[in-house]
C-alpha positions as CSV (number, residue, x, y, z in Angstrom):
1,M,31.4,114.2,97.5
2,S,30.0,117.1,95.6
3,R,27.1,119.0,97.1
4,T,25.4,119.1,93.7
5,L,24.0,115.6,94.5
6,V,21.4,116.9,96.9
7,G,18.6,115.9,94.5
8,T,20.1,112.5,93.9
9,R,20.2,111.8,97.6
10,I,16.6,112.9,97.9
11,R,15.6,110.6,95.1
12,E,17.5,107.6,96.5
13,R,16.1,108.1,100.0
14,R,12.6,108.6,98.7
15,R,12.8,105.3,96.7
16,A,14.3,103.5,99.7
17,K,11.3,104.7,101.8
18,K,9.0,103.5,99.0
19,I,7.4,107.0,98.7
20,S,6.1,108.2,95.3
21,Q,7.3,111.5,93.9
22,V,3.7,112.8,94.0
23,G,3.3,111.6,97.6
24,L,6.5,113.3,98.8
25,A,5.6,116.5,96.9
26,K,2.2,116.6,98.6
27,Q,3.8,116.1,102.0
28,V,6.3,118.9,101.4
29,G,3.8,121.3,99.8
30,I,5.4,121.7,96.4
31,S,4.5,120.5,93.0
32,A,5.6,117.1,91.7
33,S,7.2,118.8,88.7
34,Y,9.3,121.0,90.9
35,L,10.3,118.0,93.0
36,N,11.3,116.2,89.8
37,L,13.6,119.1,88.9
38,I,15.1,119.0,92.4
39,E,15.7,115.3,92.2
40,H,17.5,115.6,88.9
41,N,19.7,118.4,90.3
42,R,18.2,121.1,88.0
43,R,17.0,123.2,90.9
44,G,18.8,124.2,94.0
45,I,17.3,123.6,97.4
46,A,17.9,125.0,100.9
47,G,16.3,126.4,104.0
48,K,12.7,125.5,104.9
49,T,12.1,123.3,101.9
50,L,15.2,121.2,102.6
51,L,14.2,120.8,106.3
52,T,10.7,119.8,105.3
53,I,11.9,117.2,102.8
54,A,14.4,115.8,105.4
55,K,11.6,115.5,108.0
56,A,9.3,113.7,105.5
57,L,12.1,111.3,104.6
58,E,13.1,110.8,108.3
59,I,16.7,111.8,107.7
60,N,19.2,114.3,109.0
61,P,19.1,117.4,106.8
62,R,22.9,117.4,106.9
63,Y,23.0,114.1,105.0
64,L,20.9,115.7,102.2
65,S,23.0,118.9,102.0
66,E,26.4,117.4,102.6
67,G,26.1,113.7,101.8
68,A,27.0,110.7,103.9
69,D,29.8,111.0,106.5
70,Q,33.0,111.0,104.5
71,G,34.6,108.9,107.2
72,L,31.9,106.3,106.8
73,I,32.3,106.3,103.0
74,D,36.0,105.8,103.3
75,R,35.8,103.0,105.8
76,I,33.3,101.1,103.8
77,K,35.4,101.5,100.7
78,K,38.5,100.4,102.6
79,A,36.6,97.4,104.0
80,A,35.6,96.4,100.4
81,A,39.1,96.9,99.0
82,K,40.8,94.9,101.8
83,T,38.5,91.9,101.2
84,S,40.2,90.1,98.3
85,G,37.9,88.4,95.8
86,A,34.8,90.5,96.7
87,E,33.1,92.1,93.8
88,T,31.8,95.4,95.2
89,E,30.3,98.5,93.4
90,L,32.6,101.1,95.0
91,G,31.1,103.8,92.8
92,R,27.7,103.3,94.5
93,T,29.0,103.4,98.1
94,E,27.0,106.6,99.0
95,E,23.9,105.2,97.4
96,F,24.3,102.0,99.5
97,I,24.6,104.1,102.6
98,G,21.5,106.0,101.7
99,R,19.5,102.9,101.0
100,F,20.7,100.7,103.8
101,P,22.1,103.0,106.6
102,G,21.8,100.2,109.2
103,F,23.9,97.7,107.2
104,A,26.4,100.5,106.4
105,A,26.7,101.3,110.1
106,L,27.2,97.5,110.8
107,I,30.0,97.3,108.1
108,E,31.6,100.4,109.6
109,R,31.5,98.9,113.1
110,L,32.9,95.6,112.0
111,F,35.7,97.3,110.0
112,D,36.6,99.4,113.0
113,Q,36.8,96.3,115.2
114,V,39.1,94.6,112.6
115,E,41.3,97.8,112.6
116,V,41.5,97.6,116.4
117,K,42.5,94.0,116.3
118,D,45.1,94.6,113.6
119,Q,46.6,97.4,115.6
120,T,46.6,95.1,118.7
121,M,48.4,92.4,116.8
122,Q,50.9,94.9,115.5
123,A,51.5,96.2,119.0
124,L,52.0,92.6,120.3
125,S,54.4,91.9,117.4
126,D,56.4,95.0,118.2
127,K,56.3,94.1,121.9
128,M,57.6,90.6,121.2
129,S,60.4,92.0,119.0
130,N,61.6,94.7,121.4
131,D,60.4,93.8,124.9
132,P,63.4,93.1,127.3
133,F,61.1,91.0,129.5
134,F,60.1,88.8,126.6
135,A,63.8,88.3,125.6
136,E,64.8,87.4,129.1
137,A,61.8,85.1,129.5
138,M,62.7,83.3,126.3
139,H,66.3,82.9,127.5
140,L,65.1,81.4,130.8
141,M,62.7,79.0,129.0
142,L,65.3,77.8,126.6
143,S,67.8,77.3,129.5
144,S,65.2,75.2,131.4
145,I,64.3,73.2,128.3
146,T,68.1,72.5,127.7
147,V,68.5,71.3,131.3
148,I,65.4,69.1,131.2
149,R,66.5,67.5,127.9
150,S,70.0,66.9,129.2
151,T,68.7,65.4,132.4
152,T,66.2,63.1,130.7
153,D,68.8,62.0,128.2
154,I,71.1,60.9,131.1
155,L,68.3,59.2,133.0
156,S,67.0,57.3,129.9
157,S,70.5,56.2,128.6
158,S,72.1,55.2,131.9
159,S,70.9,52.1,133.8
160,D,73.6,52.0,136.6
161,I,73.1,55.4,138.1
162,Q,73.3,55.4,141.9
163,E,70.1,56.0,143.7
164,E,71.4,59.2,145.4
165,R,72.5,60.7,142.0
166,Q,69.2,59.6,140.4
167,Q,67.2,61.4,143.1
168,R,69.3,64.5,142.5
169,F,68.6,64.4,138.8
170,L,64.9,63.9,139.4
171,S,65.0,66.8,141.8
172,N,66.7,69.0,139.2
173,L,64.2,67.9,136.6
174,M,61.3,68.9,138.9
175,T,62.9,72.3,139.7
176,E,63.5,73.1,136.0
177,S,60.0,71.9,135.1
178,E,58.4,74.2,137.7
179,R,60.6,77.1,136.6
180,L,59.6,76.5,132.9
181,S,55.9,76.4,133.9
182,K,56.1,79.6,135.9
183,T,58.0,81.5,133.2
184,A,55.5,80.4,130.6
185,E,52.7,81.5,132.9
186,E,54.3,84.9,133.4
187,V,54.7,85.4,129.6
188,L,51.1,84.7,129.1
189,Q,50.1,87.1,131.8
190,H,52.4,89.7,130.3
191,F,50.9,89.6,126.8
192,E,47.3,88.7,127.6
193,P,45.2,91.9,127.5
194,S,43.4,92.7,130.7
195,G,39.6,92.7,131.0
196,E,39.6,96.5,131.1
197,A,41.6,96.7,127.9
198,L,39.2,94.3,126.2
199,E,36.3,96.4,127.5
200,G,38.0,99.5,126.2
201,E,38.1,98.0,122.7
202,S,34.3,97.8,122.6
203,D,34.0,101.5,121.6
204,E,37.1,103.6,121.3
205,R,34.9,106.6,120.3
206,S,33.0,106.8,123.6
207,V,33.8,110.4,124.6
208,E,33.5,111.7,121.0
209,T,30.2,109.8,120.6
210,F,28.9,111.4,123.8
211,L,29.9,114.9,122.5
212,E,28.4,114.2,119.1
213,S,25.1,113.2,120.8
214,K,25.2,116.7,122.5
215,N,26.0,118.4,119.2
216,Y,29.4,119.2,120.7
217,F,27.9,121.7,123.1
218,L,27.5,120.9,126.8
219,D,25.2,123.2,128.8
220,E,26.6,121.5,132.0
221,L,30.0,123.1,131.5
222,E,28.9,126.4,130.2
223,G,28.4,129.6,132.3
224,P,30.3,130.8,135.3
225,I,31.5,127.7,137.2
226,Y,33.9,127.4,140.1
227,P,36.9,125.0,139.2
228,L,35.8,122.5,141.9
229,D,32.2,122.5,140.5
230,A,33.5,122.0,137.0
231,A,35.6,119.0,138.1
232,S,32.5,117.6,139.9
233,R,30.4,118.0,136.8
234,I,33.0,116.4,134.6
235,E,33.1,113.4,136.9
236,E,29.3,113.1,136.7
237,L,29.3,113.3,132.9
238,V,32.1,110.7,132.7
239,D,30.2,108.4,135.1
240,G,27.2,108.6,132.8
241,M,29.1,107.5,129.8
242,A,29.4,103.9,130.8
243,I,33.0,103.7,129.7
244,S,35.9,101.5,130.8
245,N,38.5,102.8,133.3
246,V,41.0,102.7,130.4
247,D,39.1,105.4,128.6
248,R,38.1,107.4,131.7
249,Q,41.3,109.4,132.0
250,R,41.2,110.5,128.3
251,S,37.5,111.5,128.7
252,V,38.3,113.6,131.7
253,R,41.1,115.3,129.9
254,I,38.9,116.2,126.9
255,L,36.1,117.5,129.0
256,S,38.5,119.5,131.1
257,A,39.8,121.1,127.9
258,Y,36.2,121.9,127.0
259,A,35.6,123.4,130.5
260,E,38.7,125.6,130.2
261,C,37.6,127.2,126.9
262,A,34.0,127.6,128.2
263,E,35.3,129.3,131.4
264,R,37.8,131.7,129.7
265,L,35.5,132.4,126.7
266,P,31.9,132.5,127.8
267,V,29.7,131.5,124.8
268,E,27.3,134.4,124.6
269,A,29.9,137.1,124.7
270,F,32.1,135.1,122.4
271,L,29.4,134.7,119.8
272,G,29.0,138.4,119.6
273,Q,32.7,139.0,119.0
274,A,32.9,136.0,116.6
275,E,30.2,137.6,114.4
276,R,32.0,141.0,114.7
277,F,35.3,139.5,113.4
278,G,33.7,137.2,110.8
279,F,34.6,134.0,112.8
280,N,38.3,134.6,112.0
281,P,40.3,132.8,114.7
282,L,43.4,134.9,114.2
283,L,41.5,138.2,114.8
284,L,39.7,136.7,117.8
285,A,42.9,135.5,119.3
286,D,44.4,139.0,118.9
287,H,41.2,140.6,120.4
288,Y,41.1,138.3,123.4
289,Q,44.9,138.0,123.8
290,M,44.5,134.3,124.3
291,P,46.3,131.3,122.9
292,L,45.1,130.4,119.5
293,H,44.3,126.8,120.4
294,L,41.7,128.0,122.9
295,I,40.0,130.0,120.2
296,F,40.0,126.9,118.0
297,W,38.3,124.9,120.8
298,R,35.7,127.5,121.4
299,L,34.8,127.8,117.7
300,A,34.5,124.1,117.4
301,H,32.1,123.9,120.4
302,L,29.4,126.5,119.8
303,P,25.7,125.9,119.9
304,P,24.3,124.8,116.5
305,H,23.0,127.7,114.6
306,E,21.7,128.2,111.0
307,D,23.6,131.4,110.5
308,F,27.1,129.9,110.5
309,S,28.7,126.6,109.5
310,Q,30.1,124.1,112.0
311,F,33.8,123.9,112.6
312,G,35.8,120.7,112.8
313,L,38.8,120.2,115.1
314,L,41.7,117.8,115.2
315,E,44.4,117.7,117.9
316,C,47.5,115.4,117.9
317,D,50.8,115.1,119.7
318,G,54.3,115.2,118.3
319,S,54.1,111.6,117.0
320,A,50.8,112.5,115.1
321,A,48.8,110.3,117.4
322,V,45.2,111.6,117.6
323,L,44.3,113.1,120.9
324,Y,40.9,114.6,120.0
325,R,38.8,114.7,116.8
326,K,35.6,116.5,115.8
327,A,34.9,115.5,112.3
328,L,32.6,117.2,109.8
329,N,30.2,115.2,107.7
330,N,32.3,115.8,104.5
331,F,35.7,116.0,106.2
332,S,36.9,112.7,107.5
333,L,39.5,112.5,110.3
334,P,41.8,109.7,111.4
335,R,40.9,107.7,114.5
336,Y,44.4,106.6,115.6
337,S,47.4,107.8,113.6
338,S,48.2,110.5,111.1
339,A,46.2,111.4,107.9
340,C,47.4,113.2,104.8
341,P,50.9,114.5,105.5
342,L,50.1,117.7,103.7
343,W,47.5,118.9,106.2
344,P,48.5,122.1,108.0
345,I,48.3,120.4,111.4
346,Y,51.5,118.5,110.6
347,G,53.3,121.5,108.9
348,A,52.6,123.5,112.1
349,M,54.8,121.2,114.1
350,S,57.9,122.4,112.3
351,Q,57.3,126.0,113.5
352,P,55.8,126.0,117.0
353,M,53.6,129.0,118.0
354,H,53.5,130.2,114.4
355,P,50.0,129.9,113.0
356,I,49.4,128.5,109.5
357,S,46.3,129.2,107.4
358,A,45.5,127.7,104.1
359,L,42.7,126.9,101.6
360,I,42.8,123.1,101.3
361,V,41.2,121.3,98.3
362,M,40.1,117.7,98.6
363,P,40.1,115.2,95.8
364,S,36.3,115.7,95.4
365,G,36.9,119.4,94.7
366,E,35.5,120.6,98.0
367,Q,37.4,123.4,99.7
368,F,38.0,124.1,103.3
369,M,39.5,126.9,105.3
370,A,42.1,125.4,107.7
371,Y,44.0,127.0,110.5
372,A,46.7,125.2,112.5
373,V,49.1,126.0,115.3
374,S,51.4,123.9,117.5
375,R,52.6,124.6,121.0
376,F,54.7,123.1,123.7
377,H,52.3,121.2,126.0
378,T,55.1,120.5,128.5
379,P,58.3,122.6,128.6
380,G,61.7,121.1,127.7
381,R,64.6,120.8,130.0
382,P,68.3,120.0,129.5
383,G,68.5,116.8,127.5
384,V,64.7,116.4,127.3
385,P,62.8,118.2,124.5
386,G,59.3,119.7,125.2
387,Q,56.2,117.8,124.2
388,L,54.4,119.3,121.2
389,R,50.7,119.4,120.6
390,S,49.2,120.6,117.3
391,T,45.7,121.7,116.7
392,M,43.8,122.3,113.5
393,L,40.5,124.1,113.0
394,F,38.6,123.8,109.7
395,S,35.3,124.5,108.0
396,G,33.8,124.9,104.5
397,V,34.6,128.1,102.6
398,N,30.9,129.2,102.8
399,I,31.5,130.5,106.4
400,P,31.2,134.2,107.3
401,M,35.0,134.6,107.7
402,A,35.6,133.8,104.1
403,D,34.0,137.2,103.3
404,R,36.6,138.9,105.5
405,L,39.6,137.2,104.0
406,S,41.2,137.6,100.6
407,R,41.4,134.1,99.3
408,D,44.0,135.3,96.8
409,M,46.4,135.8,99.7
410,L,45.9,132.3,101.1
411,P,48.0,129.4,99.9
412,E,46.0,126.7,98.2
413,I,47.0,123.2,99.0
414,T,45.7,120.1,97.3
415,V,45.4,117.4,99.9
416,G,43.6,114.1,100.6
417,F,42.2,112.3,103.6
418,Q,44.5,109.3,103.9
419,C,46.9,107.8,101.3
420,S,45.0,104.5,101.1
421,V,41.8,106.3,100.0
422,C,43.3,109.2,98.1
423,P,43.1,109.0,94.3
424,R,46.0,111.5,93.8
425,T,48.4,108.7,93.0
426,A,51.2,111.0,91.7
427,C,51.5,112.8,95.0
428,L,55.1,113.0,96.1
429,S,54.1,112.7,99.8
430,R,52.3,109.4,99.3
431,R,53.3,106.8,101.9
432,N,51.4,103.8,100.8
433,G,49.3,102.5,97.8
434,Y,45.8,103.5,96.8
435,L,43.5,100.8,98.0
436,L,40.6,101.7,95.7
437,G,42.5,101.9,92.5
């Protein structure tokens, strides 16, 4: 969504709050005529004026400057497109989010739950198709049913069976019935999700939600900390998240990665070097002689500051399953599986340890600097390949490092977010249809 719509967002939010143009201008300390020019996108706005307007409208300044979370926009559009027969105004999605943020969040939440259920159903379907236990259980159940049917046929069609043989038939019938019942019970237990698994579905974003609430900067893990103290603090943080045991291991892993980059790259000293090198991760990695993915993590977890833009981060394994995500308001990230196959994070997997940098252009026209590198998280051994992890750092081109780089030397790649919400229908890398077209 173009950033030229700042004025439109201000106007829609003001109307939603039922504040007159004159009233808002008076609160902000500017003339009504100047506010009118801003609302019609004829005057730019930034700095103190933007912050004052955002405060008066009781809204995050980032929403006014960047628009609604691109991920939220995409999910609401996908929810509308997947509901057949629903007449929805897709072109006014961002306006709807601005006017009714609560209902927008509800739709997002319900859509996420449907997505989780769909994935659970797909997983169960795959499990039923390929699970050797299920195949063996079906064989046992069919065998028991065959024996029961044959025995009942004999007992019902023969009236002169000796009592001893009749008792033996009845005994076999009881045995096979019990076996059938037990097998059926084991099948149900095998496929029925546990209470912890169901609890884990309630909010698969728990650790990211926690970090987002802290602006992705944890004072508790910054500064010189002994490893044992760091582990103890991580346990305390995870205990305070009120998450399920299913998600606990993942949360510990993510916070441990944060603690490692905080320990090896202390934030105050790092900020000085980052400003010196224009926030260029390649130059910083060369300066510190550290793996590039650690520099990515440190850049994505800096204290909020007005002098530089925020960095987003995405990490996945060799199957493109998402391990960690820090989205930006205008750069949506996948929750579970892969996104646009043209993103550098996937290209980096074909050349481990070789960094990739590119200027990526979204369908909206917005541009982002993106850096990616993959590494072997676990080494390979004879007959068993190593496990890859790929990490991508990204931010808008208005970051300080853009001044230090010649954009003419960077490859420019036109990408999307996900095929289902990407309007570039002629893309040769498209994997599925465009839901919104």
